[in-house]
Each structure stands twice: as structure tokens, then as C-alpha cells.
C-alpha positions in Angstrom: -22.5 2.0 -16.2 -22.9 3.7 -12.9 -22.2 7.5 -12.9 -19.7 8.4 -10.3 -19.5 12.1 -9.1 -16.4 14.0 -8.4 -14.8 13.5 -5.1 -15.3 17.3 -4.3 -19.0 16.7 -4.6 -19.3 14.0 -2.0 -22.9 13.6 -0.7 -23.7 14.3 2.9 -20.8 16.8 3.2 -20.2 19.9 1.1 -16.9 20.9 2.6 -14.3 21.1 -0.1 -11.5 19.8 2.1 -13.5 17.2 3.9 -11.3 14.2 4.9 -12.1 10.9 6.4 -10.1 9.9 9.6 -9.2 6.5 8.2 -6.0 5.1 6.6 -5.8 1.4 5.6 -2.4 1.5 4.0 0.8 2.9 5.3 4.3 1.8 6.1 6.9 2.0 8.8 10.7 1.1 9.2 9.7 -2.5 9.4 9.6 -2.4 5.6 10.4 0.6 3.5 8.9 3.5 5.4 11.1 6.3 6.8 9.5 6.5 10.3 9.1 4.1 13.3 5.8 2.7 14.3 5.4 5.3 17.0 6.3 8.1 14.7 3.8 7.0 12.0 0.9 6.6 14.5 1.7 10.0 16.1 1.5 11.7 12.8 -1.8 9.9 12.0 -3.2 11.0 15.3 -2.0 14.6 14.8 -3.5 14.7 11.4 -6.9 13.8 12.9 -6.8 10.0 12.1 -9.0 7.7 14.1 -8.8 4.4 12.3 -5.5 3.0 10.9 -3.7 -0.1 9.6 0.0 -0.5 9.3 0.6 -2.6 6.1 4.4 -3.1 5.7 5.6 -5.1 2.8 5.7 -8.8 3.2 5.9 -8.6 7.0 3.7 -8.5 10.1 6.6 -8.0 12.5 5.6 -4.6 13.5 1.9 -5.2 13.9 1.8 -6.3 17.6 3.9 -3.3 18.6 1.6 -1.0 16.6 -1.5 -2.5 18.0 -0.3 -1.8 21.5 0.9 1.8 20.8 -2.2 2.7 18.9 -4.2 1.8 21.9 -2.1 3.9 24.2 -2.7 7.0 22.1 -6.4 6.4 21.4 -6.2 5.2 17.8 -8.4 2.3 16.6 -6.0 -0.2 15.0 -6.3 -2.9 12.4 -3.5 -5.4 11.6 -2.4 -5.3 8.0 0.3 -6.4 5.5 1.0 -5.6 1.9 2.0 -8.8 0.0 4.1 -8.7 -3.2 2.5 -10.8 -5.9 3.7 -12.1 -9.2 0.7 -12.2 -11.6 0.6 -13.6 -15.1 4.3 -14.5 -15.2 6.0 -11.1 -14.8 3.5 -8.5 -13.4 4.2 -7.2 -9.9 1.0 -6.3 -8.0 0.5 -5.6 -4.3 -2.3 -7.1 -2.3 -3.1 -5.5 1.0 -4.4 -7.8 3.8 -6.6 -5.8 6.1 -7.7 -6.9 9.7 -5.4 -9.9 9.6 -4.2 -11.9 12.6 -0.6 -11.2 12.9 0.0 -14.4 14.9 -1.3 -16.8 12.3 1.6 -19.2 11.8 0.9 -20.0 8.1 0.7 -16.3 7.2 4.0 -15.5 9.2 6.0 -18.4 7.9 5.1 -17.6 4.2 5.9 -14.0 4.6 9.3 -14.9 6.1 10.1 -17.1 3.1 8.9 -14.4 0.8 11.3 -11.7 2.4 14.4 -14.0 2.4 15.2 -13.2 -1.2 15.1 -9.5 -0.9 18.8 -8.9 -0.2 19.8 -11.1 -3.1 17.7 -9.0 -5.4 19.2 -5.9 -3.8 22.7 -7.1 -4.7 21.7 -7.5 -8.3 20.2 -4.0 -8.4 23.4 -2.6 -7.0 25.4 -4.4 -9.7 23.3 -2.9 -12.4 23.5 0.5 -11.0 27.4 0.1 -10.8 27.4 -0.7 -14.5 25.3 2.5 -15.1 27.9 4.5 -13.3 26.5 4.7 -9.9 28.8 3.0 -7.3 28.1 1.9 -3.8 24.4 1.7 -4.2 24.0 -1.5 -2.0 25.8 0.2 0.9 23.9 3.4 0.2 20.5 1.8 0.2 21.2 -0.2 3.4 21.6 3.1 5.3 17.9 3.6 4.9 17.0 0.0 5.8 16.8 -1.7 9.2 17.5 -5.2 8.0 18.6 -7.2 4.9 15.2 -8.9 4.7 13.4 -5.5 4.4 15.6 -4.2 1.5 13.4 -2.9 -1.3 13.5 -0.6 -4.4 12.4 2.2 -2.2 15.6 2.1 -0.2 17.5 2.3 -3.5 15.2 5.2 -4.6 16.2 7.2 -1.4 19.9 6.6 -2.1 19.5 7.7 -5.7 17.6 10.8 -4.7 19.8 11.8 -1.7 23.0 11.2 -3.9 21.7 13.5 -6.6 21.1 10.9 -9.3 17.3 11.4 -9.5 14.3 13.3 -8.1 11.9 11.6 -5.7 9.2 11.9 -8.3 11.1 10.1 -11.1 13.7 7.8 -9.5 11.6 4.7 -10.2 10.8 5.6 -13.7 14.4 6.5 -14.4 16.2 3.6 -12.9 14.1 1.0 -10.9 10.9 0.4 -13.0 10.4 -2.6 -15.2 12.4 -2.1 -18.4 14.7 0.4 -16.8 18.4 0.0 -16.3 18.5 -1.3 -12.7 15.3 -3.2 -12.7 15.6 -6.8 -11.4 12.6 -9.1 -11.8 11.6 -11.1 -8.8 9.2 -14.0 -8.4 6.8 -13.2 -5.6 3.8 -14.9 -4.1 1.1 -16.2 -6.4 -2.1 -14.3 -6.3 -3.9 -17.4 -5.1 -1.5 -17.9 -2.3 -1.4 -14.3 -1.1 -5.2 -14.2 -1.0 -5.4 -17.5 0.9 -2.8 -16.4 3.5 -4.8 -13.3 4.1 -8.3 -14.9 4.3 -7.2 -17.8 6.3 -5.8 -15.4 9.0 -9.2 -13.6 9.1 -8.4 -10.7 6.9 -9.8 -9.0 3.8 -7.7 -9.0 0.6 -7.5 -5.7 -1.3 -5.9 -4.8 -4.7 -3.6 -2.0 -3.8 -3.3 1.2 -5.8 -4.5 -0.3 -9.2 -4.0 2.8 -11.3 -0.3 2.7 -10.4 0.2 -0.5 -12.5 -0.7 1.4 -15.7 -2.6 -1.7 -16.9 -5.0 -1.4 -19.8 -8.6 -1.6 -18.7 -8.9 -5.1 -20.2 -5.8 -6.2 -18.2 -7.0 -4.7 -15.0 -10.4 -6.4 -15.4 -8.7 -9.7 -15.9 -6.7 -9.2 -12.7 -9.9 -8.4 -10.9 -11.6 -11.5 -12.3 -8.7 -13.6 -11.1 -8.6 -11.8 -7.7 -12.3 -12.4 -7.1 -12.1 -16.1 -8.1 -9.3 -16.5 -5.4 -11.5 -14.9 -2.8 -10.3 -11.2 -3.0 -12.9 -8.7 -1.8 -11.7 -5.1 -2.1 -9.9 -2.6 -4.1 -8.2 0.7 -3.3 -10.2 3.5 -4.8 -8.5 6.4 -2.8 -4.6 6.3 -2.9 -1.8 8.8 -3.1 -1.0 7.2 -6.4 -4.5 8.0 -7.8 -5.7 11.2 -9.3 -9.4 12.2 -8.9 -10.1 10.9 -12.4 -8.4 7.5 -11.3 -10.5 7.4 -8.1 -13.7 8.0 -10.2 -12.9 5.2 -12.7 -11.9 2.7 -10.1 -15.0 3.4 -8.2 -17.1 2.6 -11.3 -15.1 -0.6 -11.7 -15.6 -1.5 -8.0 -19.3 -0.9 -8.2 -19.7 -3.1 -11.4 -17.7 -5.9 -9.8 -19.2 -5.8 -6.3 -15.8 -4.9 -4.6 -15.4 -3.2 -1.3 -13.8 0.3 -1.7 -10.8 0.9 0.3 -8.7 4.0 1.0 -5.0 4.5 2.0 -2.3 7.1 2.0 0.3 4.5 1.1 2.6 6.7 3.4 6.2 6.0 3.4 7.8 9.5 4.1 6.9 13.1 3.8 7.0 14.0 0.2 5.6 17.1 -1.5 4.3 15.2 -4.4 1.9 13.0 -2.3 -1.4 14.6 -1.7 -2.7 12.5 1.2 -1.3 12.8 4.7 -1.0 9.7 6.9 -4.1 8.9 8.9 -6.7 10.6 6.7 -8.0 10.1 3.3 -10.3 11.7 0.7 -13.9 10.3 1.0 -15.2 7.8 -1.7 -16.6 9.3 -4.9 -20.2 8.8 -3.8 -22.5 6.9 -1.6 -22.9 4.1 -4.2 -19.4 2.9 -3.3 -19.3 0.1 -0.7 -16.8 1.4 1.8 -14.6 -1.2 3.3 -14.8 0.5 6.8 -18.4 -0.6 7.3 -17.1 -4.2 7.0 -14.8 -3.4 9.9 -17.7 -2.2 12.1 -17.1 1.5 11.6 -20.2 3.7 11.3 -20.6 6.8 9.1 -21.2 8.8 12.2 -17.8 7.8 13.6 -16.0 9.4 10.7 -15.9 13.0 11.9 -12.5 14.5 12.4 -12.4 16.1 15.9 
């Protein structure tokens, strides 16, 4: 098995706090982010970012706007999406599509169908919270949401936190995660379909924040096998959901399975427990990783924060 060095010992740069000016996973108000497209991109630019993708959940509606605005402020932009997938009957996983064509009709039509059931699930979540003694959750969640088709558990999380029912760091685990009082299962896209929509639109399919699923190693490797058989090519090594140990472990798996290594802040809002700012990311554990940015035409020498 390949040995992976600690992130703090990245080759070619000895700076302890060295960051890469890339972010291939972040969110706006077009899904469950707290900030507009312009605000997200402005923050990324202010943080030193140079290359960015907006990857809103199950929609590309904000991509054209983001592409135009990124160009106006000197950011290099890649179209993106994060697709919700039901894998092996009841496991929710997220697949990022990077460098997609937001005008691809098949992609757009299927994402629209996928989003149409979000409000119905939200109603069921609210009903469960009501039974748990938390009233008016649907109305509360919608205050953070721009449209019924964008409604997600994250909006309910914000309601729960701001209403004093939970802290930002534990709202999901307390109420909204599988097995908890307000969890409502949902059938999303199949893994095969999600990857096909991405690749047919010219994009690269990436497993988002794999350590967040808390799968056993055996189960994660099974997901990766299925993912690769469907045409998936990358995996997030660096994520705000990952510790340094997580990143090292995922890097080993990526190398052993010939996967491109991606990095993303998974930015939704400014939260103290998140260690990665929008627009920039920790470098990959070592040079044996195959960085996804080289697949996008980005050279190593371009990755210097001004």
C-alpha cells in the first residue's frame, strides 16, 4: 500500500499554512447555501481563490450567472452540480459533476425531475418535528430557502439552530440524520444515471466527501467499484468534512484505485467548525495523488496565491 505523508509535509512547499487557490465544491442560494452567487464568488476571490466551481444540489440554474460573474472579477470558473444519489437501496451519497455543460438538456431535465419531490419530503420532515415538539418547522425552514424545489435538510438545520433546538455542529445528528426523529428517506437518482448525466454533459463525476458517510472500508470500496464501473473518475480527498487522517486514508484509496483526487470546501455558510474557507483548499497529501485540476488544464505553477 502506498505511504501517504501528512498534509503539513506537502512536497514542493514547506509552508505550514500553504493553501491551493482552488475550490471544486461550494454552494449558493440556488440550493442550500446562505449566500448569493455574487457573494460566494466575491468571498472566494477575497480569500485568494483563482479556480472555482459552483456545485449546487441537483440544479445548474445558477451556473450561467456564476460563469458570467466569475469572469467579471477575474476568477476561472467551471460549471458544476452535486447530485443526490440513492445507492444500494437506502444509502444517500452525493456525486459532484465538475466541468459540466449547464445547457445539456438531458442533464437539466433530469435534475428538474429530481428536485420536484424536495418540498414533499420537507412537509414530512416538518410533520415529524411537530410530533417531536418542534412546531412551525416548514415555515421556519422556508425562511432560509429561495424556492420550494430547493428545500433541503440544511434549511431545517438552520431553523433548528436559530430557534435554539440544536447547535450547528450537531443538528443533523440530533434530528435529521438517518435513524433520527425527523429523518425522511428519499429515493434519489441511481448512481448509474447520475454519472451518465454528468459524463454525457462533458463533466467528470466525483464522489463527494466520502468520509462523511461513515461507511466501513469494505462498503466504501464497494461504492468505489460500482462508481468506476459506471464511469466515475474522481473522489474528494480534501473536504471540510475530512480530518487530516481522513484525507490521508482517502488519498491511499484514490491512488490504489486510479481515481483523480479532488478538493472542495463544501461551503454553505460561515461556520466556525469548518476549517476550509471558500475558494481555497489544503493541498493533496503528496505528489503521488493525481490532482483533478491537471485534468482541467491547470498547471502546478498556476497554483500560487497572490
